[in-house]
C-alpha positions as CSV (number, residue, x, y, z in Angstrom):
1,M,0.0,0.0,0.0
2,P,1.5,3.4,-0.9
3,A,2.4,5.7,2.0
4,E,-0.3,8.1,2.9
5,R,0.2,11.6,4.3
6,M,-1.7,12.5,7.4
7,A,-3.8,15.1,5.5
8,D,-5.0,12.4,3.1
9,F,-7.0,10.4,5.6
10,R,-10.7,10.5,4.9
11,P,-13.1,8.9,7.4
12,D,-15.6,6.4,6.1
13,A,-17.8,6.8,9.1
14,A,-18.1,8.8,12.3
15,A,-19.0,8.2,15.9
16,D,-19.6,10.7,18.7
17,V,-18.9,9.4,22.2
18,T,-18.9,12.7,24.0
19,D,-22.1,11.8,25.9
20,V,-20.4,9.0,28.0
21,V,-17.4,8.6,30.2
22,C,-14.6,5.9,30.3
23,P,-14.7,3.0,30.0
24,V,-18.0,3.3,28.0
25,T,-16.2,5.7,25.5
26,F,-14.0,2.8,24.5
27,V,-16.9,0.3,24.4
28,K,-18.9,2.6,22.1
29,A,-15.8,3.4,19.9
30,L,-15.1,-0.3,19.5
31,A,-18.7,-1.1,18.6
32,A,-18.6,1.6,15.9
33,L,-15.4,0.1,14.5
34,D,-17.0,-3.4,14.5
35,E,-19.6,-2.0,12.0
36,L,-16.9,-1.2,9.5
37,E,-15.0,-3.4,7.0
38,D,-11.3,-4.0,7.4
39,G,-9.2,-1.0,6.3
40,R,-12.0,1.5,6.7
41,I,-11.4,4.7,8.8
42,L,-13.6,5.8,11.6
43,E,-13.5,9.3,13.0
44,I,-14.4,9.3,16.7
45,R,-15.3,12.5,18.5
46,L,-14.5,12.2,22.2
47,N,-13.9,14.4,25.2
48,D,-10.5,15.8,26.0
49,G,-8.7,14.4,29.0
50,E,-9.1,10.8,30.2
51,A,-11.0,9.6,27.0
52,A,-8.5,11.3,24.7
53,R,-5.6,9.5,26.6
54,N,-7.2,6.1,27.0
55,V,-9.3,5.4,24.0
56,P,-6.4,5.6,21.4
57,L,-4.2,3.4,23.6
58,S,-7.0,0.8,24.1
59,L,-7.9,0.7,20.4
60,K,-4.2,0.3,19.5
61,D,-4.0,-2.6,22.1
62,E,-6.9,-4.2,20.2
63,G,-4.8,-4.1,17.0
64,H,-6.4,-1.1,15.3
65,Q,-4.2,1.6,13.6
66,V,-4.5,5.0,15.3
67,L,-3.9,7.5,12.6
68,R,-4.3,10.9,14.2
69,L,-5.7,12.6,17.3
70,T,-6.6,16.3,16.8
71,D,-7.7,18.8,19.5
72,N,-10.9,20.5,18.2
73,G,-10.4,23.4,20.5
74,D,-13.8,23.0,22.2
75,G,-13.0,20.4,24.9
76,T,-13.3,17.6,22.4
77,C,-10.8,15.7,20.1
78,A,-11.2,13.9,16.8
79,L,-9.6,10.5,16.6
80,L,-9.0,8.8,13.3
81,V,-8.6,5.0,13.5
82,R,-8.2,2.4,10.7
83,K,-10.0,-0.9,11.4
84,V,-7.7,-3.9,11.5
85,S,-9.3,-7.3,12.1
86,A,-7.5,-9.9,14.1
87,C,-5.7,-12.6,12.3
88,P,-7.7,-15.8,12.0
89,V,-6.6,-18.5,14.4
90,E,-5.4,-21.6,12.7
């Protein structure tokens, strides 16, 4: 796959998890990713602070590719994540 510049990422779907607190932010973000096909990009709007620190780390631990975290300047952040499915167990 050719190298992509950060500005080239275009989300295929969006999820807003600003209405909940951790760990539900992670659960809702993961559920939104589950709806996408492999390789698709999800933009997640989340609250700054604990959610902005923990959700990207947790999604990365699940094997997904964290592309960018941007401060929106209004107490929220935009997180871009590419869905990566787990390798099948043989």
